[in-house]
C-alpha positions as CSV (number, residue, x, y, z in Angstrom):
1,M,57.8,102.4,151.3
2,F,61.2,101.5,150.0
3,D,61.8,98.3,148.0
4,D,63.4,95.5,150.1
5,T,63.4,92.8,147.4
6,Y,65.9,91.8,144.7
7,R,66.1,89.3,141.9
8,T,68.7,86.6,141.5
9,L,69.1,83.1,140.1
10,A,67.8,80.0,141.9
11,A,70.5,77.8,140.3
12,P,73.2,77.8,137.6
13,A,72.1,77.9,134.0
14,E,73.7,77.6,130.5
15,G,73.2,79.2,127.1
16,L,74.8,79.0,123.6
17,Y,75.2,81.2,120.6
18,K,77.0,80.3,117.3
19,E,78.1,82.8,114.6
20,K,80.3,82.1,111.6
21,G,82.0,79.1,113.2
22,S,82.6,80.8,116.5
23,K,80.9,79.2,119.5
24,F,79.9,81.3,122.6
25,L,79.1,79.1,125.6
26,A,77.4,81.0,128.4
27,F,77.2,80.1,132.1
28,A,75.1,82.0,134.6
29,Y,75.6,81.4,138.4
30,P,74.1,82.7,141.6
31,V,77.0,84.1,143.6
32,H,77.2,86.1,146.9
33,T,80.9,87.0,147.3
34,L,83.9,87.9,145.2
35,D,85.6,84.7,146.3
36,E,82.7,82.7,144.7
37,V,83.1,84.7,141.5
38,K,86.8,83.9,141.4
39,A,86.2,80.2,142.2
40,R,83.6,79.9,139.3
41,L,86.0,81.7,136.9
42,D,88.9,79.5,137.9
43,T,86.8,76.3,137.3
44,L,85.7,77.5,133.9
45,R,89.2,78.5,132.8
46,K,90.5,75.1,133.8
47,E,87.6,73.2,132.1
48,Y,87.7,75.3,128.9
49,F,91.5,75.9,128.9
50,D,91.6,75.7,125.1
51,A,89.1,78.6,124.6
52,R,90.3,81.9,123.3
53,H,88.4,84.2,125.7
54,H,86.4,84.0,129.0
55,C,84.5,87.3,129.1
56,Y,82.3,87.9,132.1
57,A,80.3,90.3,134.2
58,Y,78.9,90.1,137.7
59,I,76.7,92.2,140.0
60,L,76.7,91.7,143.8
61,G,74.7,92.9,146.7
62,P,71.0,93.7,147.1
63,R,71.7,97.3,146.2
64,K,73.8,96.2,143.2
65,D,76.7,98.3,144.4
66,A,79.5,95.9,143.4
67,W,80.0,95.0,139.8
68,R,82.5,94.4,137.1
69,A,82.7,93.7,133.4
70,N,85.7,92.0,131.8
71,D,86.5,91.7,128.1
72,D,89.4,89.2,128.6
73,G,91.4,90.3,125.6
74,E,88.4,91.1,123.2
75,P,88.3,94.6,121.8
76,S,87.2,97.1,124.6
77,G,83.5,97.0,125.4
78,T,82.6,94.0,123.1
79,G,82.6,91.2,125.7
80,G,82.0,92.2,129.4
81,R,79.8,95.2,128.8
82,P,77.2,93.5,126.7
83,I,77.0,90.7,129.3
84,H,76.7,93.3,132.1
85,G,73.9,95.0,130.0
86,Q,71.9,91.7,130.1
87,L,72.3,91.4,133.9
88,L,70.9,95.0,134.1
89,S,68.0,94.4,131.7
90,A,67.0,91.3,133.6
91,D,67.3,93.3,136.9
92,L,69.6,90.7,138.5
93,T,72.1,90.8,141.3
94,D,74.2,88.3,143.1
95,T,74.8,86.9,139.6
96,L,77.8,86.0,137.5
97,V,77.6,85.4,133.7
98,V,80.7,84.0,131.9
99,V,80.8,83.6,128.1
100,V,83.5,81.3,126.8
101,R,84.4,81.9,123.2
102,Y,85.9,79.4,120.7
103,F,87.1,81.3,117.7
104,G,85.8,79.9,114.4
105,G,88.4,81.6,112.1
106,I,86.2,84.4,110.8
107,L,86.4,87.8,112.4
108,L,83.0,89.1,113.6
109,G,83.8,92.8,114.0
110,A,83.1,94.9,117.1
111,S,79.3,95.0,116.6
112,G,79.1,91.3,115.7
113,L,81.2,90.4,118.8
114,A,79.1,92.6,121.1
115,N,75.9,91.0,119.7
116,A,77.3,87.5,120.1
117,Y,78.2,88.0,123.8
118,K,74.9,89.8,124.5
119,T,72.9,87.0,122.8
120,A,74.8,84.2,124.6
121,A,74.4,85.9,128.0
122,R,70.7,86.4,127.3
123,D,70.2,82.7,126.4
124,A,71.8,81.6,129.7
125,I,69.6,84.0,131.7
126,D,66.5,82.9,129.7
127,H,67.3,79.3,130.7
128,A,67.6,80.3,134.4
129,Q,65.0,80.2,137.1
130,I,64.8,83.7,138.5
131,V,63.7,84.2,142.1
132,E,62.8,87.2,144.2
133,R,64.5,87.4,147.6
134,T,64.0,89.8,150.5
135,I,66.7,92.0,152.1
136,D,66.7,90.8,155.7
137,V,68.1,92.1,159.0
138,R,69.4,89.5,161.4
139,Y,68.8,89.8,165.2
140,R,69.8,87.9,168.2
141,L,67.3,87.8,171.1
142,G,68.3,87.0,174.6
143,F,65.8,86.3,177.4
144,A,65.0,84.4,180.6
145,Y,63.2,81.1,180.2
146,E,60.0,82.7,181.7
147,A,59.8,85.0,178.7
148,M,59.8,82.1,176.2
149,N,56.0,82.2,175.5
150,D,56.0,86.0,174.8
151,V,59.0,85.7,172.4
152,M,57.5,82.7,170.6
153,R,54.1,84.5,170.2
154,L,55.9,87.5,168.7
155,L,57.8,85.3,166.2
156,K,54.5,83.7,165.3
157,D,52.9,87.1,164.8
158,Y,55.7,88.0,162.3
159,D,55.8,84.6,160.8
160,L,59.5,84.1,161.7
161,K,61.4,80.9,162.1
162,P,63.9,80.9,165.0
163,Q,67.6,79.9,164.1
164,Q,70.6,79.2,166.3
165,Q,68.4,78.4,169.3
166,H,69.7,77.9,172.8
167,F,67.2,77.2,175.6
168,D,68.3,77.0,179.2
169,L,67.8,79.3,182.2
170,D,69.2,82.0,179.8
171,C,67.8,81.5,176.3
172,S,68.9,83.0,173.0
173,L,67.8,82.7,169.4
174,E,68.4,84.4,166.1
175,V,65.9,85.5,163.5
176,E,66.0,87.1,160.1
177,V,63.4,89.9,159.6
178,R,62.5,91.4,156.3
179,Q,64.0,94.9,156.2
180,S,60.7,96.7,155.7
181,L,59.4,95.1,159.0
182,S,62.6,95.4,160.9
183,V,61.9,98.6,162.8
184,R,58.4,97.5,163.8
185,F,59.8,94.1,165.0
186,Y,62.6,95.8,166.9
187,D,60.1,98.1,168.7
188,A,57.8,95.1,169.5
189,V,60.7,93.2,171.1
190,A,61.7,96.3,173.0
191,D,58.2,96.5,174.5
192,L,58.7,93.0,175.9
193,R,60.3,93.2,179.4
194,C,63.4,91.2,180.0
195,V,64.2,90.6,176.3
196,R,67.5,91.9,174.8
197,I,67.8,92.4,171.1
198,D,71.0,92.9,169.1
199,V,71.5,93.5,165.5
200,L,74.0,91.0,164.0
């Protein structure tokens, strides 16, 4: 059985690390799209406009197939990559972590920088509530009013909540089904006469 769950943040969280006068403010956000990532980055850059660097990393998608790590002017691999490493070690996706650095006047060196970004990112993640979500398939069911009881019984059997409901002579509703149950649910609906099912 393949895994149809993933881990992400329930809400934004913050962390902090200080080293030799430099301050590293870390911000962790649940995000779902690249537009959300950009909006969060824009907001932080405006709010902390006087900071020297805004390094970040994100991972998107239940399969973690979209990601990026950005050093924002720090030496290559010292900012974004350590942040990305913390996302991987916490097994998170749909998550953005930004670490804002205020320079304290003393150079930390490449290994010191990498450790600072890693530790700040870890602190934000440690302060976050992590939740497990399921990968779902969304279906639309269409049926005649007479088939309503059969459809509702099936939803109850699978513990599904109907969404976008429209009840008239012709009825329709949408449901989200956990991916591991989706084929079984599709076949069960197909066994009901007079019920159409479409994948959205």
